[in-house]
N, C-alpha and C positions, 0 to 999 in steps of 0.2 A: 218697157222703157223705150221711148222714142229718142233717137239720136239724129241731130240735124247733120247736114254736109259740113257745116261751119265747125261744130263740135268735133266731128270725126277728123276733119283736116288738122285741127289743133293737136288732137291726140296722136294722130299719125306722125305729124311733124316731130313730136316729143320723143318717138321711139324709133324713127326711121334709121338713125346710126346704129343702134343696137341690133334692129332687124337686120340690116345689111351685114353686120359683123357676124351675127348667127348664121345667116345664109352663106357667106364666104367660108366660114369654118366647116359647115356640113357638106358643102358642094366642092370646096377647093377651087372654085372657078370665080373669078371676078365678074366675067360676062354673065355667067349664070346667076350669080348673086343679084346683080343689078337688074336683070330681066325678071327674075322672080320677084324681087320688090316692087318692081313696077307693076307686074301682073297682080300682086297681092293688093295694091293700092286701087287698081281698077275693079277687081273682084269685090273687094270689100265695099267699095263705094256703091257698087250695083247691088249688093246684098244688105245694105244698111237697113232696109225694112224687115230683115230677119233678126236683127240683134234685139235680144230681149233683156239684157242685163243680167243674164244668169252667170255671167263670168265678167271679169274687167275687160275693157276695150282692148287693153294690151294682150291678154290671153286670147281673145277673140281673133285679133289680127295675126298673132303668131300661129294660131290653128290654122288660118287659111293659107298662111305662107308655108307652114310645115307640109300641109297636104300638097301643095303645088311642088314643093321640093321632093317630097316622096314619090310623086309621079315622075319627076325628073331622074331621080336617083336609083329607082327600082329597076330601070332598064340597063343600069351600068353594073359592071363587075366590082365587087368590093376589093380594096387594095389588100396588099399582103403586109404581114408585120415588119418585114425587112425593107420596107419602102425606101428608107433613107439610104440603104446600101445601094440599091438600084439606081436612085436618082443621083447620088454621089458619083458612081461610076460613070453615069451618062454625062454628067457635068464635066468631069475631068476630060472626057473625050471630045468636049464641045468648045473649042477655042471662042466661037462667037458668043456663046453664053457668057464666058467669063469677060469678053471685051464688052459686052452690053452691061454687064454687072459693074465693072470698073467705071464705066462711063457714068452710070447712075450714082455710084459712090461719090465720084469727083464732082458732079454738076447738080445734083438734086439736094435740096434742103431737107428731103425725107430719105436720103440716101445713105445715112450713117448705118454701121454695123454694131449691133449690141448683141450680146449673147442672150439676154433675156427675151429678146425679140425672136431669135432662133429657137428658143425653148418652146414658144408659143406655136411657132410655125411647125416644129417637129411633132408637137401634140396633135396639131390639126391633121397632119398627113397620117400619122399612125392611127388616129381615131378611125380612119376610113377603112381599117381592117375589121372593125367591130360590125356585128349585124347592125343593119340600119336603125332599128328601134333602141338598141343600146346606145349607138352613137348620139342619137337625137336627146335621149333622155339624160346622158351625161351631160351634154352641153347646156340643156335647159335647166338642169338642176345645179351643177357645180359651177358654171360660168354665168348664166343669166339669172340665177336665183329663183326660179319658179318653184312653187310648192308641188308636193306629189299630186295633190288633187287638182292642180292646174295643169300639170303634165299630162294626167290622165284624160283630161279634156282636149289638150293639144293633140295628143296621139290617138283619141277615141279608143282608149283602153281603160282596164280597171286599175285601181290604186295598187292592187296586189301585183299586177304585171309590171308596173311601172317601178315598184321596188325591186322586183326581180331583175329588171333591165339595168337598174342602177347598181344593184349589188354585182352582177355578173360583169357589165361594162366596166365598172370602176375596178374590180379585182383584176380583170384581163389587162387594163392599161398599167396598173401597178406592177403586175408581173412582167410585162414587156419592158417597162423602163428599169426595173429592177435588174435585169439581164442585159440591157443594152446601155443605158446612160451612165457614161464615164464621170459625170458630174456628181452622181449620187452614190456611185458604187465604184471602188477601185477596180473591180473586176469587169466593168461595163466595156463593151466593145466599140462603142460609138463616142468619137472624140471631135465630132464635127464643129461643135461650138467653139472650141479651142483652135481647131485648124482653121476655120473661117476667119476667127479673130486675127489670126496670124497673117492672113492673106489681106484683109481689108484694113486692119490697124497694125501694121508691122513695127511701128515704134512703140506700141503699147505693150505693157508687161501683162500678158494674158492672165496669169494666175492672180494678180492683184486685182484686175478688172472683175474676175469671176467670183472673188471673195466678197464682192459687194453685193452679190445676189443671195438673198436668204437661203434659197433652196441649196446652194453650194455650201454656205457657211454652216447650215444645220445638218448636212447630210450624215455626218458621223455620229450626232446626238439624237436624231428624229428617227422614228420608226417609219415603216413603208407608207402607212396612211397619212401621217403628217407631212411627209415629203411630197404626197400626192396633192395634199391641200395647198401647200406651197406652190406647186406647179399651177394649180387652179387660180391662186391669187395673181400669179403673173399674168395669166389670160385675161382675168377681169380688169386689170390695170392698163391693158393695151388696147387701143383701137386700131385695128389693122389697117383701117383707111387714112388714119391721121396720126401717125407717130414719127418719131425721128427716123425710123428705119422702114417706114411703110412701103416706099417706092422699091427699096432693094428687096424686101421679103415678098412683095407681091410679084415681083419678077421671079424670084426663086420658086414661089408657089405655082406660077403658071408653067414654068419649066417642068417642075415635078408632075403636074397634071398631064402634060403632053407626054411625058416619058412613060406614065403609068398607063395611059391610054394605049400607046403603041405596045407596051408590055402585055396588056389584057388581050389585044388582038393577036399577039404572037402566040400566046398561050392557048388561045381558041383555035388556032389552026391545026 
């Protein structure tokens, strides 16, 4: 199958936001996501003659992007499960961070605070504690709805291994949130969604707002698998580059990335 540059550009334009969203969530870096997306376009255009139509154009592009991302991520340390505790402590000790956050909150049309947006950010950060192949598989399947056969192409792996990555990655994330997230378990240790809502929306009744989120409303009635699926639905519904809270959450994500980089360097000493 021959694909012209004109057809490719149209295809790429149709998935660029989804691609950048994926890259942001696996790298936790706005600059890396934008750089890899740009490099993916250049490399894909250069390799157009190799496209044989054995997969969809979208799968082919995501394969190139994932390979570039893996090169970037393989040299980095994975984050740890209690990343949110570490970044919270760092934020509380950083007056400039909160000043910048409140400025975004007050001046940006994308600076609102919504708990569902923080749920998505939380998943992004904690997912970086998974082995890389598990993290990529979970996002590709659960959020971007690729089939197992397509993920095996993207990761250059067998379908059996992809199923293993999905099972172990999903199981690990369910276990982490079951023990941490106070929104889905009364014994959960993390109350950041509620705490941050109190900071950014002091006049708002936090519990009333939280109960608007299906994940919270259904927590007492659904099993762990269903609650994970509800969390995934939240991620699917949010464009981290263009939402009511995107500016504020991107600021939080960059802070978390910087904190974890320093944490990794400290551990390595």
